[in-house]
C-alpha positions as a Markdown table, in Angstrom:
| # | Residue | x | y | z |
|---|---|---|---|---|
| 1 | Met | 30.5 | 17.8 | 8.7 |
| 2 | Lys | 28.0 | 15.1 | 8.2 |
| 3 | Lys | 24.5 | 16.4 | 7.9 |
| 4 | Val | 22.0 | 15.1 | 10.5 |
| 5 | Leu | 18.5 | 14.7 | 9.4 |
| 6 | Glu | 15.9 | 16.4 | 11.6 |
| 7 | Tyr | 12.6 | 14.5 | 11.8 |
| 8 | Pro | 9.4 | 16.3 | 12.7 |
| 9 | Thr | 8.0 | 15.0 | 16.0 |
| 10 | Leu | 4.8 | 13.1 | 15.5 |
| 11 | Asn | 2.6 | 12.3 | 18.4 |
| 12 | Arg | 3.4 | 8.6 | 18.8 |
| 13 | Lys | 0.2 | 7.9 | 20.7 |
| 14 | Gln | -1.8 | 9.2 | 17.8 |
| 15 | Phe | 0.6 | 7.7 | 15.2 |
| 16 | Pro | 2.1 | 4.5 | 16.6 |
| 17 | Asn | 2.3 | 3.3 | 13.0 |
| 18 | Ile | 1.0 | 4.5 | 9.7 |
| 19 | Val | -0.8 | 2.1 | 7.3 |
| 20 | Val | -0.7 | 3.0 | 3.6 |
| 21 | Val | -3.5 | 1.4 | 1.5 |
| 22 | Gly | -4.4 | 1.7 | -2.1 |
| 23 | Ala | -4.7 | 0.0 | -5.5 |
| 24 | Thr | -2.1 | -2.2 | -7.0 |
| 25 | Ala | 0.7 | -0.2 | -8.6 |
| 26 | Ser | -0.6 | 3.0 | -6.9 |
| 27 | Gly | 2.8 | 3.8 | -5.7 |
| 28 | Lys | 2.3 | 2.7 | -2.0 |
| 29 | Thr | 5.8 | 1.2 | -1.6 |
| 30 | Thr | 7.7 | 4.1 | -3.2 |
| 31 | Val | 5.7 | 6.7 | -1.3 |
| 32 | Ala | 6.1 | 4.8 | 2.0 |
| 33 | Tyr | 9.9 | 4.7 | 1.8 |
| 34 | Gln | 10.0 | 8.4 | 1.0 |
| 35 | Leu | 7.6 | 9.2 | 3.9 |
| 36 | Ala | 9.6 | 7.0 | 6.3 |
| 37 | Arg | 12.7 | 9.0 | 5.5 |
| 38 | Leu | 10.9 | 12.2 | 6.2 |
| 39 | Ile | 9.5 | 11.2 | 9.6 |
| 40 | Gly | 12.0 | 8.7 | 10.8 |
| 41 | Phe | 9.9 | 5.5 | 10.7 |
| 42 | Gly | 10.8 | 2.0 | 9.5 |
| 43 | Val | 9.0 | 0.3 | 6.7 |
| 44 | Leu | 7.2 | -3.1 | 6.7 |
| 45 | Asp | 5.9 | -4.4 | 3.4 |
| 46 | Leu | 3.4 | -7.1 | 4.2 |
| 47 | Asp | 4.0 | -9.0 | 1.0 |
| 48 | Asp | 7.7 | -9.1 | 1.7 |
| 49 | Trp | 6.9 | -10.3 | 5.3 |
| 50 | Ile | 4.7 | -13.1 | 3.9 |
| 51 | Glu | 7.3 | -14.1 | 1.3 |
| 52 | Lys | 10.0 | -14.5 | 3.9 |
| 53 | Lys | 7.7 | -16.4 | 6.2 |
| 54 | Gln | 6.5 | -18.8 | 3.5 |
| 55 | Gly | 9.8 | -19.0 | 1.6 |
| 56 | Arg | 7.9 | -18.4 | -1.6 |
| 57 | Arg | 7.1 | -15.5 | -3.9 |
| 58 | Ile | 3.5 | -14.1 | -3.8 |
| 59 | Glu | 2.9 | -15.1 | -7.4 |
| 60 | Asp | 3.9 | -18.7 | -6.5 |
| 61 | Ile | 1.5 | -18.7 | -3.5 |
| 62 | Phe | -1.3 | -17.6 | -5.8 |
| 63 | Ala | -0.5 | -20.2 | -8.4 |
| 64 | Gln | -0.1 | -23.1 | -5.9 |
| 65 | Glu | -2.8 | -22.3 | -3.3 |
| 66 | Gly | -5.0 | -19.7 | -4.7 |
| 67 | Glu | -6.2 | -16.3 | -3.6 |
| 68 | Asp | -8.3 | -17.4 | -0.6 |
| 69 | Ser | -5.2 | -19.0 | 1.0 |
| 70 | Phe | -3.1 | -16.0 | 0.4 |
| 71 | Arg | -5.8 | -13.7 | 2.0 |
| 72 | Gln | -5.6 | -15.9 | 5.1 |
| 73 | Met | -1.9 | -15.4 | 5.2 |
| 74 | Glu | -2.4 | -11.7 | 5.0 |
| 75 | Thr | -4.7 | -11.9 | 8.1 |
| 76 | Glu | -2.2 | -14.0 | 10.0 |
| 77 | Ala | 0.6 | -11.6 | 9.1 |
| 78 | Leu | -1.4 | -8.6 | 10.3 |
| 79 | Glu | -2.0 | -10.4 | 13.6 |
| 80 | Ala | 1.6 | -11.4 | 13.9 |
| 81 | Ile | 2.9 | -7.8 | 13.6 |
| 82 | Gly | 0.4 | -6.4 | 16.1 |
| 83 | Gly | 3.1 | -5.2 | 18.5 |
| 84 | Ile | 5.2 | -3.3 | 16.0 |
| 85 | Leu | 5.7 | 0.5 | 16.5 |
| 86 | Asn | 7.1 | 3.4 | 14.5 |
| 87 | His | 6.7 | 1.8 | 11.1 |
| 88 | Ile | 4.9 | 2.6 | 7.9 |
| 89 | Ile | 3.1 | -0.6 | 7.0 |
| 90 | Ile | 2.2 | -1.5 | 3.4 |
| 91 | Pro | -0.5 | -4.2 | 3.0 |
| 92 | Gly | -1.2 | -5.6 | -0.4 |
| 93 | Ala | -3.9 | -3.9 | -2.4 |
| 94 | Gly | -6.5 | -6.7 | -1.8 |
| 95 | Ala | -6.0 | -6.9 | 2.0 |
| 96 | Val | -8.8 | -4.5 | 2.5 |
| 97 | Glu | -11.3 | -7.0 | 1.1 |
| 98 | Arg | -11.5 | -8.8 | 4.5 |
| 99 | Glu | -13.2 | -6.8 | 7.2 |
| 100 | Gln | -11.1 | -8.6 | 9.7 |
| 101 | Asn | -8.0 | -7.2 | 8.0 |
| 102 | Met | -9.4 | -3.7 | 8.2 |
| 103 | Asp | -9.9 | -4.1 | 11.9 |
| 104 | Leu | -6.3 | -5.3 | 12.3 |
| 105 | Met | -4.9 | -2.4 | 10.3 |
| 106 | Arg | -6.9 | 0.1 | 12.4 |
| 107 | Arg | -5.3 | -1.3 | 15.5 |
| 108 | Leu | -1.8 | -0.8 | 14.1 |
| 109 | Gly | -2.4 | 2.9 | 13.5 |
| 110 | Pro | -4.1 | 5.5 | 11.2 |
| 111 | Thr | -4.7 | 4.5 | 7.6 |
| 112 | Ile | -3.9 | 6.6 | 4.6 |
| 113 | Trp | -5.5 | 5.8 | 1.2 |
| 114 | Leu | -3.2 | 6.6 | -1.7 |
| 115 | Ala | -6.0 | 7.3 | -4.2 |
| 116 | Thr | -4.0 | 7.2 | -7.4 |
| 117 | Pro | -6.2 | 7.6 | -10.5 |
| 118 | Met | -6.7 | 4.4 | -12.5 |
| 119 | Ser | -5.5 | 6.1 | -15.7 |
| 120 | Glu | -2.1 | 6.7 | -14.0 |
| 121 | Val | -1.9 | 3.1 | -12.7 |
| 122 | Val | -2.6 | 1.7 | -16.2 |
| 123 | Tyr | 0.0 | 4.0 | -17.7 |
| 124 | Arg | 2.6 | 2.8 | -15.2 |
| 125 | Leu | 1.9 | -0.8 | -15.9 |
| 126 | Leu | 2.0 | -0.3 | -19.7 |
| 127 | Gln | 5.4 | 1.5 | -19.4 |
| 128 | Arg | 6.8 | -1.1 | -17.1 |
| 129 | Pro | 5.3 | -4.5 | -18.1 |
| 130 | Glu | 7.9 | -6.3 | -15.9 |
| 131 | Glu | 5.8 | -5.1 | -12.9 |
| 132 | Leu | 3.0 | -7.5 | -14.0 |
| 133 | Glu | 5.2 | -10.4 | -12.8 |
| 134 | Lys | 4.7 | -9.3 | -9.2 |
| 135 | Arg | 0.9 | -8.8 | -9.5 |
| 136 | Pro | -0.9 | -12.2 | -9.7 |
| 137 | Met | -4.3 | -10.5 | -10.2 |
| 138 | Leu | -3.0 | -8.8 | -13.4 |
| 139 | Ile | -0.6 | -11.5 | -14.7 |
| 140 | Gly | -2.8 | -12.3 | -17.7 |
| 141 | Ala | -1.8 | -9.0 | -19.3 |
| 142 | Lys | 1.7 | -10.2 | -19.7 |
| 143 | Asp | 0.8 | -12.5 | -22.5 |
| 144 | Ile | -1.1 | -9.8 | -24.5 |
| 145 | Ser | 1.4 | -8.4 | -27.0 |
| 146 | Asp | -1.0 | -5.7 | -28.6 |
| 147 | Arg | -0.7 | -2.6 | -26.5 |
| 148 | Gln | -4.3 | -1.5 | -27.0 |
| 149 | Gln | -5.6 | -4.9 | -26.0 |
| 150 | Arg | -3.3 | -5.0 | -23.0 |
| 151 | Gln | -4.6 | -1.6 | -21.9 |
| 152 | Ala | -8.2 | -2.7 | -22.3 |
| 153 | Tyr | -7.5 | -5.8 | -20.2 |
| 154 | Leu | -5.8 | -3.8 | -17.5 |
| 155 | Glu | -8.6 | -1.3 | -17.4 |
| 156 | Glu | -11.2 | -4.0 | -17.1 |
| 157 | Arg | -9.4 | -6.0 | -14.4 |
| 158 | Leu | -8.5 | -2.9 | -12.4 |
| 159 | Ser | -12.1 | -1.6 | -12.6 |
| 160 | Gln | -13.3 | -5.0 | -11.2 |
| 161 | Met | -10.9 | -4.8 | -8.3 |
| 162 | Glu | -11.7 | -1.2 | -7.6 |
| 163 | Gln | -15.4 | -2.0 | -7.4 |
| 164 | Arg | -14.7 | -4.6 | -4.7 |
| 165 | Arg | -12.3 | -2.5 | -2.7 |
| 166 | Val | -13.1 | 1.2 | -3.1 |
| 167 | Asp | -15.6 | 1.3 | -0.3 |
| 168 | Arg | -13.0 | -0.1 | 2.1 |
| 169 | Tyr | -10.4 | 2.3 | 0.9 |
| 170 | Arg | -12.8 | 5.2 | 1.6 |
| 171 | Gln | -12.9 | 4.0 | 5.3 |
| 172 | Ala | -9.2 | 5.2 | 5.6 |
| 173 | Asp | -8.5 | 7.9 | 8.1 |
| 174 | Tyr | -6.9 | 10.1 | 5.4 |
| 175 | Ala | -6.9 | 10.1 | 1.6 |
| 176 | Met | -4.3 | 11.6 | -0.7 |
| 177 | Thr | -5.1 | 12.1 | -4.4 |
| 178 | Ile | -2.2 | 13.6 | -6.4 |
| 179 | Ser | -2.2 | 12.7 | -10.1 |
| 180 | Phe | 1.2 | 12.1 | -11.7 |
| 181 | Ala | 3.0 | 13.6 | -8.6 |
| 182 | Thr | 6.5 | 12.3 | -7.7 |
| 183 | Ala | 6.7 | 10.0 | -4.7 |
| 184 | Gly | 8.7 | 12.6 | -2.8 |
| 185 | Thr | 6.1 | 15.3 | -3.4 |
| 186 | Cys | 3.3 | 12.9 | -2.3 |
| 187 | Ala | 5.3 | 12.0 | 0.8 |
| 188 | Gln | 5.8 | 15.6 | 1.7 |
| 189 | Phe | 2.1 | 16.3 | 1.4 |
| 190 | Ile | 1.3 | 13.3 | 3.6 |
| 191 | Lys | 3.8 | 14.5 | 6.2 |
| 192 | Asn | 2.3 | 17.9 | 6.3 |
| 193 | Leu | -1.2 | 16.4 | 6.6 |
| 194 | Leu | -0.2 | 14.3 | 9.5 |
| 195 | Leu | 1.5 | 17.1 | 11.4 |
| 196 | Ser | -1.5 | 19.4 | 10.8 |
| 197 | Thr | -4.0 | 17.0 | 12.3 |
| 198 | Glu | -2.0 | 16.1 | 15.4 |
| 199 | Val | -3.9 | 16.2 | 18.6 |
| 200 | Pro | -1.8 | 17.7 | 21.5 |
| 201 | Asp | -1.2 | 15.4 | 24.4 |
| 202 | Asn | -3.0 | 17.8 | 26.8 |
| 203 | Ala | -6.0 | 18.2 | 24.5 |
């Protein structure tokens, strides 16, 4: 007999969608898909949405039009998906830099900050340098062959980005800090957190 997955029942008024924010390479996408499987939601990756809309890769948009133009595309994308329901939404790491984007994300649903330690992010990027191709803000590390110099470059760039963004991340409704945990474990923790903070309909 085929096993039927049983999803916990979330209060859909309280959680019409869930928005996962966090630093680049923090594991947002992997955790989002694991969480979606646990609670029966779809997944919408904002970068993927923009790429399909524009017919170009994110790195090409950055190269051709620059960061400011891309940030405007993020805002337009968040406005366009305003009617979506029952999805885990994954904005790019820098989307929080615009206050307008923060407001749009809050309208979509509660936000969760995946607060992955920088040391773990650097480790992931050093272990998988091909990931740099998809991250325009860190692409300069790709041309550094010396591992120590590449690590120093990543630490400096990530620190600069964190300084610009961390106050916005802290505005999230929930924060999850699990160092070196698997995506599945992190997703399970988030699911339990959401269920434990539900407000009954008759409250």
